[in-house]
C-alpha positions, 0 to 999 in steps of 0.5 A: 772532687779532690778525694776522687782525683788521681795523683796527676789531677790532685796536683793540678787541683791543689795548684790552681787553688793556691793564692794568686793562681787565677790572677789572669782571670781577674785581669781586664783586657787592656792593650795599653798595659799589654794585658789583653790575652788572645783567644788561644791564650785564654783557651789554653789557660782554661783547659789547663785549669780544668784538666781538658785534653789539649792535643794527642800525645806526640814527641816533643820536637825539642827534647824528644820526650813525650808531649802528653795530651794535657799540655803540661810538658811545655811547662816542664821541658827545659829544651827549646829556650821557653823556660829561659824566656819565661824565667827572664820575663818574671825576673824582669817583672819583679825587677821593675816593681823592686825599682818602683819600691826604691829598693835599688835593684840590680839585675844578674847581668849587672854583675851581681857576683861582683857586688856580692864579692862572690867568685864564680868559677867552673865549679860554682856556676850558680848565680846567687841572685836574679835580682839583688835588692841593695836597699832592703831595710823594709823587706821582711825575709824569714826570721829577719825583721828590718835591718837587712841591707841586701837581699838576693832574690833567686827566681824560679818557676816550677810545674807541679805536674813534673814527674819529680814534683808530682808526689809532693804537689799532690799532697800540699798546695805549695808542695812543689814550690816549697821543695824547690826552695830547699833545692835552691838553698842547698845547690852550690851551698848558695844560702851559706855563701850569701850569708857569709857575704852579709846577704840574705838569700831568698828563692822566689819560686813561682808555679807555672799554674800560678801561685808562689811560695809563702816567703816569696809572697811575703817579700812581694807584699813588702815590695808592693807596700813600698810601691803603694807608698811611693806612688800614693796608690792603694796597696790592694790596687798595686798588689792586684796589678802586680799579680795580673802582670805575673799571671798574664806573662806566665800564661802567655809564655806557657801558651807560646811554648805549647804551640811551638811544640805542635807546629806542623803536627796533626791530631784528631783530624785537626791541624796543630795550628788550631789545637782548640778547634774541637773544644766546642764548649770553650769556643762558645765561652770565648765567643768564637 
């Protein structure tokens, strides 16, 4: 299948084959834990993984770019505020697990720049960390093994089917995400500035279709291990719950962004409020 696929579908197939990319599929519906997906969310997620057409091509109401029929644009578009909401949701998930790991995390909003002693002026608007781990001795980052007191986690979410990422995403499973890591490190010379402040700068790049970069995965494993130790819970269970949380939150954000871009539009004779009405096979699978 991969050998016969075009570049667009190769990027999708490789992205969905990455570790943790299907974590939401393994999640048992649970209202108490806010892990119950709606039918529309499940259908959107399945369609994206299978490469099923979701809508007719139309202009995006926020950026006026082309909303292609596979729904990837809603995971790429920087307008409308959806990317910011998604970023903050994933950031908060990482923050909460870091707190449970007793890594003494600080959010960007808590004055991370001041804690690091880094000046942020008109020419240095980039913030070095969404989550700063102030007690990170047990976190392995890059070639550092223990002894690291502070680690700056910079959260990012990338869509492998974005035009600027498509080529590398079609060649490597984590190509788009790893490429964005290099961009983050070079931007505003952030990695060097953090090193000068005795802080390890670690980009945490998640993919919109699931999965995370190798180094970020290693950091998360360390945090999950600490959470397991602190809560006397099996590490496997802690890790599974973390990735289910990330998977569900990412899928929800993507689905909401998709629906917001189709409000008031019609296509194939279907009102955009129910874009899945003509996907008969998925209706049966969802029990509709």
